[in-house]
N, C-alpha and C positions, 0 to 999 in steps of 0.2 A: 372952082374946079381945081385950082392949084392946091388948095388946102386938102382936098380929098386925095389928090395924087401923093401928097406928103404922108398922109395917114396910111395910105396903102403901102407906101415904101417902108414906113416904120414897121407895119405889121409883117411885111415880108422879112425884114431884118430880124424881128423877134422870132418868127417861125423858124428861120434858119438857125438862129442861136439855140432854140429849144431842141431842134433836131440834132445839132452837133453835141449838145449836152447829153441827149439820150444815147447817141452813138458812143460817147466817151464813157458814161457811167452806167449804161444799161437802163433797163426798164425801171429798176429800183430807184433810180435817181431822177425820175420825172419830176418836173416842177409841181409842187402841191399848192403853192400860193398863187392865187389868180393875179394876173398882171393887168393893172388898170391903166388904160390909155386915156389920158385926158382929151376931151374933144377939142378940136382945133377948128375955129371958124374963120371963114374968109381966108385971107392970105396967111393968117396965123402969125404967131410971134416966134421968131427964131430962138429967142432965149427960152421961151416956154418949151419949145421942142427939145432944146439941149437939156433943160431941167428934167423933162420927161425921160430922155435917154439916160441921164445920170441915175435917176431913180430906178429906171428899168434895169440898168447894169448892176446897181446895188442889190436889187431883188434877185437878179440872176445869180450873183456871187453868193448871196445869203442862202438861196436854195441849193446851190452847188455845194456849199460848205456843209449844209445839213445833210444833203445826200451822201457826201463823203463820209461824214461822221456815222451816218446810218450804215453805210457799206462797211466801214471799219469795224463798227460794233457787230455786224453780222459775221464778218470774217473772223473777228476775235472769238465770237460765240461758237462759230463752227470749228475754229482751232481748239477752243476749250473742249468742245464735244469730242473732237478727234483725239486730243490729249487724254481725255478721260477714257475713251475707248482703247487707246494705246496702252494706258496704264492698266486697264482691266486685262487686256491681252497679255501684257507683260507679266502681270501677276499670275495669270493662268499658265503662261509659259514657264515662269519660275517655279510654280508649283509642280508642273509636269517634269521640269528638270530635276527638282528635288526628289520627286518620286522615282525618276529614272536613276538618279544617283544612289538612292536607297537600294533600289533593285540591283544596281551595279555593285554596290558594297556587299549585298547579300550574295550575289553571284561570285564575287571575288573571294569572300569567305568560304563559300562552298568549294570553289576551285582550289583554294589553298588547302582546305581539309582533304579534298580528293587527292591533291598532289602529295600531301603527307601520307595518306593511306597507300597511295601507289608506291611512294618511296619506301614505305615500310615493307610492302609486299616484295618489292624489288630486292631489298636487303635480305628478306627471308629466302627468296629464290636463289640469290647469289650465295648465301651461306650453304643452302642445301646443295647447290651445284658444286661448290667447292668440296663439300663432304663426299658427294658422288664421285667427283674426279679423283679425290684422294683414295676412295675405296676402289675405284677402277684401276688406278695406278698400282695399288697394292696387289690387286688380283692379277693384273698383267705381270707384275714383278714375280709373283708366285708361279705363273704360267711359264715365264721365261726361265726361271730356275729349274722348273720341272722339265721343260724342253731341253735345257742344257744337260741335265742329268740323263735324259733319254738319248740325246745325241751322243753324249759321252759313252753311254752303255752300248749304243749301236756301233760306235767307232771301235770300242774294245772288242765287241763280237766280230766285227769285220776284220780287225787286225789279227785276232786269234784265228779266224777262218782262213785269212790270207796266209798266215804263218803255217797253218796245217797244210794248205794246198801247196805252198812252196816246198815244205818238207816232203810231202808226198811226191811232188814232181821231181825233187832232187833224188829221193829214194828210187823212183822209177828210172831216172837217167843213170843212176849208179848201177841199177840192175842191168840196163841195156849195155852199159859200158864195161860190164864184167864178162864179156864174151869169152875171155880166156878161161873162165871156169866152166865153159860149156862142156868140155871133154869129160869132166867129172860126172855130170849127170847123164851125158850121152852114153857113158859106159853101161849104165843101168838100162838105157834104151836099147842098146845093142844086145844086151843079154836077153831082153824080152822080145826081140824082133820076130823071132820065129813064131812065138805064140800069137803075137799081134797080127802078123801076116796071115796066119792060118785063120784067125777069127774074121779078118777082113774078107779073105777069099770065100769063106763059107757064107758070109752074109751077102756078098756080091752075087754069088751063084744063086742064092735063094731068091734074090729080088730081080735077077736078070729077066726071067720069064715074065714077071709081073710088069716090068718096065716095058718090055716089048708089047705085051698085051694092051697096056694103057697108053701106048705111044701117041695115038691120035688124040686121046683125051688130054694128055699133057701138052701137046702142041697147041691145042685150042686155048688152054689155060695161060700159056706164055705167048699167045699171039700178040704181035706188036712189040715184043721185047727184043727181036732179032736174036733170041737165044736158041741154042740147039740142044736136043736131048739125046746125046750119044750114049744112051744106056745108063746115065748117071742118075741115081735116086737121091732126092734132097735129104731124106732121113739118114742115109749112109753118110752123106756129106756132113751133116750136123754131128753125127756120132763121131766121125773122124776128127772133126774140129774139137769136140768136147775132150777127146782123149789127148789131143795135142795141147789143149789149154791146161789139162790136168798135169801132164808131164812137165810142161815148161813153166807152170805156175803163172799163167797169164792172168792179170787182174781183170775184173769185170769191165772196168771202163776202157779196156784196150781190146776186148773181144770183138766189138763191132768193126773197128778199123782193121784188125788182123783178118777177119772173115772176108771183108771187102777186097783186101789185097789178094786173097786166094781165089777169087772169082776170075774166070778167064774169058778172053774173047769179047764178043759183043755184050755178053752179060756183065762183064766187068765195067765196060763203058756205061751201060745202062745203070748199073748199081751206083757208080760214082755220081751220076746225074740225080739219082734218087736219094743220095746219102743224106741230104738236108732234111728229108722226111723221116729218117730213122733216128730216133732219139737214143736207143740202147740196143743191146744184143737181142732182146726179145722181139723187137720190131722186125729184124731181119729173119729171125727164126719163123715168125708168123708168116711172112711173105713166101718163104721157101716151102713151108708145109702146106700153105694154101694154093701153091702152084702159080703164084704170080710171077715168079722168076724161075729159070732153070739153071742147071750147073753144067759146065763144059770141062772136059779134061783134055789136055793136049794129046794124051795117049789114048788109044782105044782098048787098052788092056783091062779097063774097069778096075784098076787097082788104086788109082790116085784119089778117087772119090772127090774130085774137084780141087784137090790141093795143088798148088803150083809146083811144089817139089814132089816128085814121084815117090810113092810109098816104098817102092823098091830101093830108091836111093837113100831113103831114110833108114833102111835096114829091114 
């Protein structure tokens, strides 16, 4: 019985050793050589058991070495396979990189060509732009010279016009300031006064009835002007002014101001307010003849015909 217990103990040790070996080296390292356990009879021989253990250990070591070698060979083979696959992939990658480099070189050449073409076009546009700018500058210079000539001509015309206006103004002032010569031409006026007075009286008598007859109509025409129609007819007033202008030599540009000065009373005030709308002597004539304004005489003798200075006093 003791011998059987020892055998069981040895088998247990061997099984544990095999299990440890499998756990350490994996299934590929399982022991392939059968382990022969010599039979032990009776109490057994301790030396025989030790010899058996030694032999068993050698077998275990031999199988472990073989399993290690086999595992190393498998690992090396797998590494070789991986290296071969890596080499193939590397070759593919290098080929792809070479292809990409070729395409990159082609793209670079095309870009360089495009850049050269673009630079050439830019140079052409720059040259054309410079030419256009030079042409525009020349055209602008010509316009400036033309404008200078035009401005110079306008300035000369303005200067001549101003000079004429100044001369005319000076001449007019000289005429106004030569009142000492008035007696000379008034002598002629005095010689003709009887004939003039007769003509005025005749015309006044002629229109007196017409004025009275149309008094209501005239008042309607001058309504809102605060003017009075004391028997004075605009036509007579205008004729008297025309004679006055002719005798005194009144220039055309002074007729309007002189006529306004001769209007009396409310009509004079109204006329001054309306003066800005009268541009010349003809505007006032038209308003008088159309009945838009009336004429007042300070006297009721019907001889003044609207003049401030009574015709009797004028001779």
